[in-house]
N, C-alpha and C positions, 0 to 999 in steps of 0.2 A: 515613545513606545515603538519598539522595533519588531521586525518579523510580521507574522500574521496573527491576529487575535479575532476570534469569532465567538460571540456571546449570545446564546439563546436565539439563534437565527432560525426562522421558519419561512417556507415559501410553498405556496400551493398553486395548482393550475386547475381552476374550477373545483371539483370535488376531490381531486387527487392531491394529497399532501405529500409533496416530493421531499421536503426537508422539514423537520419539526424539532425545534428547540436545540439545535446543534451548537455545541460549545467545544472549541478546540483552540490550541495554540501551536504555531510552528515557529521555532526559534531561528534567529539568524545564525549562520555558521553551521547549520545542521540540515540534513535531508530527512524530511518527514514523509512517510508513506500514507496514502489515503486508501484504505482497503474496504471492500464491501462487494456484495453480489450485484448482478445486473438489477437495475431498478432501485438501488439503495439510495440514490440521490447524489452520487458523487459528482456527476457532470453538472447538475443543477447548482451544487455548492460551488464548484469551480467557476461557473458562469457568474455567480454573484461576486465571488472574489475578484474576477476580472472586470467588474463593473458593467457587465453586459446584461445582468438581471438585477433588479432591486429586491431586497428581502421584504416580506410582508411585515415582519417584526424582528426584533433583535438588532444587534450592531456588528459591524465588520470594520476592522482597521488594518490597513496595509501600511506598515511603517508609520503608524499614527494617523494616516489619512483615511477618511471615510469614502470608499469608492462610489457609494450611492449619491452623496451630496457633492463630491468633487472628483468626478471620474477622470478628468484630464490630469490632475495631480497624481492620482493613483496609477494611471497608465504610464506616467513618466518613471514610476518606481518599479513596475512589474513587467515581466516578459511572459506572454501567454502563448502556449503551444497546444492547440486543440487536438483532439484525436484524429480528425481528418483535416488536412491543410486545405484552406480555400485559396489555392494558388491561381495565378493568372496563367492559363495554359500556354498562351503564345509567347510569354516572356521567358527568357533564359533564366537559369539559376542566378547568374550575376545580376541581371536586370531586376529580378525579384528583390534581391537584397538591397540594391541601390535605390529602387523605388520606395521600399519600406523605410530605408534610412532617411530619404527626403521627406517622407510623411512625418517623421519624428523631428524634423527641423534640422537635420544634419546637412551641412553644405555639400554641394556636388563634389568639390575637391576632396572632401573627407570621406564621402560615401563610397567612392570607388575602392580606395585601399581598405576600407572597413569590410566591404564585400569580399575582397580577395582574402583577407585575414580569416573571416568567419567560414568561408567555403573550404578553406584549407583545414581549419579546425575540426569541422564535422566530416571531413573526408570526401568533399565534393569538388575539390580543385580541378580534377580532370574533366568534370562535367559542367564547369562554370558557364560554358556557352551553349549548353543543350537546353532546348525548351522544356518547361516543366511538364508538358503533356507527354513526353517520352520517358520520364523518370519512373522508376518502379515505386511500389508502395514504400519500401524501406528508404529509398533515396528521397522521396517526398518528405518522409519523417525527418531526415537529416536537414532538408531545406527548411522545414518548419522550425526546427531547433535554431538554425542559424538566423532565421527571421526574428525569433523571440529574443535573441541576444543582441540585436543590432544596436540598441541604444544603451547597452551596458547596464541592464536592470539590476536592482538590488534584491528583487524577489522574482522567483521563477515558478510559474504554475504549469505543470506538464501533465497532460492527459494521455495516457498510454503511449509514452514516447518510444518504447521498444517495439511497438507493433510493426511487423514487417521487416525488422532488422535481422540480418544474418548473424551467426554466432560471434564472428569477429567484431561486427559493428556493435553488438550488445556489450561486449567487453569494453570497447572504446567509450560507449555511453556511460558505463559505470565509472570509468576513470574520470570522465568529464564531470559527472555529477559530484564526485568526491572533491574534485578540484574546485568546483564552484563553491562548495561548502567551505573549503579551506580558505577561500578568498573572502569569506564572511557573508556570502549571500544566503538568503532563505530559499530553500528548495522544497516545494510541495509537489509530490508526484503521485498520480493515480495510475494503478496498473492491476491487471488481472494475473500477470506473471509473478506469482508470489515468490518463487525461487529467485527471480531476478531482484525483487525488492529486498529480500533477505540479505543480499550481499552489498547493498548500497545504503540502506536507510539507517538513521540513528534512532528515530522514533516512529511509531505507527499509530494511526487513528483508525478505529474500526467504525464503519457506518452501516447500520442495519435498519431497513425500513425508514430511512430518513433521519435517524437519530444516532448520535455518537454513543456507543455502548462501552461499558467498562470491561476490559478484556481480562482482568485479574482472575475471575472464577474459571475462565476457559484455560488460562495458562496453568492453573493449578491442577487440571485434570490429567489423567495418565496419558503418556505419549509413547508411541510405538518406536522401538529401537530394533535395528537390523543386526542380527548376529550371524556371521558366516564363518564356518569352520573350513580349514584348508581342504580343498578337493570337494567342496560341497556340490551337490547335484540334486535335482528333483527326486531321483531314485533313492538317494541316501537320506532324504529329509526326515523320515520317521526316526531313523537311528540318531541323527543329529539332535532332533527335538527331544528325544528321550535323554540324551546326555546332558543337554542344557537344563531340562526340567529337573532331573535328579540332582544335578550340581547345585541349582539355586533353590531347590525345595518347593517347586511349584508344580501344579497339575499339568501334564502334557497337553491336555485339551484346551488349556488356557493360552497356548502359544499359537501364533499364526504362521503364515509362510509367504515368502516373496522370492520367486526365482531361485529356489534352492536354499535360501537363507531362512533362518528362524526369526519370527517377529515376537517381541516381548514387550508388554506394556509396563512402563515404569513411571512413578509419580514425579520424579525430580532428577536433576543431574547428579545429585549426591547419590541417589539410589542407583543410577546407571553406573557411576564410578565404583560403587560397592559390588555390583553384579559383575562388572568386568574383572575386578580384582579376584573374586571368587572363582571365576572361570579360568583365569590364568593360573592361579594357585593350584587348581585341580588338575592342571596339565592339559587342558583342552587347547587344541591348535587354532586359536582365534585369529582369522585373517582380516576380519572386518567387524567393527562394532561402531555403529553410527545411527543417528536419528533417521527413521524411515521417512519423516516429513520435516520440512523446515519449521522453525518456531512459528512463523507467520501462517503457514498452511495449517499447522495444528490448531492454532488459536482460531483461525477463520472457520475451520470445519467444526470446531467445538461450539462456536457461536451460532453457526447454522443449525446445529443439532439442538441447541437451547431454544432457538427461534421456532423450530418445528415441533419440539416437545417441551413447552414451558413447564416449569415446576408448578404443581397444583397449589392453589392459594391456600394459606393456612385457614382452618376453620375459625369462625369468630368465637371469642371466649363465651362461656355459658353466662346467661343472664343471671343476675343475683336473685335469690329467692324473694318472692313478693312478701311484703309485710302482712302479718295476719290481720284479718278484718276485726277491728275492735268491736266488743259487745256494747250493748246500751249502757252498762255500768262502767265501761272503760276497761274491763278486764281483757 
């Protein structure tokens, strides 16, 4: 059994149910995003996967290993990068990686070149001899990733790995994550930066109130698309909206606005392609036609809306009519 398999896992803290009945799978050779609002149970789930918490019920397998019953075997397979690195402040970046390698049983002669390799990989080669306490938030994130990779794990658990990274470092991280997947590793990444996840994940798991939810209904809802005509401006928005509305046969008041561009809700990519075709055929000078939100952002916001305004329960079917009371003669 490869990758990560979670089956009906629950975990509570007193009266607080952090995770309830969560079922998911993260495949090897793929990057899976774990998406959910604050308090959804993402970190609790990651801690259980990392063998740092035991589930109250259900089962977890990391490469076929149960992290609750055999945590040492699970830790040999996985690399864990928490949201906040618990670094040793007085140790240098190099010493941090060497020490971590030694804790995994890597010999001293192999630990030093491994540290050099990993610090270069994550872009900390120039800071190898700087103590962890002087590193920025983003640099500590890079150090945390290097530490998670020290024993060449087959499974990576990354909690907010892009937090604190500058734009260039975020691009480098995306490249690394895709490289890890191409090498056949299983990568599970939790992040609030959904636009970043959109560009790197193969699959997404949505966690709401501790439960994994089906995103299909949310994906089927209308999605906003940005339509910008050449020379668009806030002052010209009303005229542009009228042109778009009349061309597509929709009410102008149904359109939104975004920095001079027109926003139009469309139910599918096929509908978006048809709308763009009609605009171009009508001679409108379309300079931009794109989703106003990433697919992950759209699905996440739709799920939040469903959570805030759940559909009313269907009324129970009417009770069958009572049998007439028989008379004494049985009539």
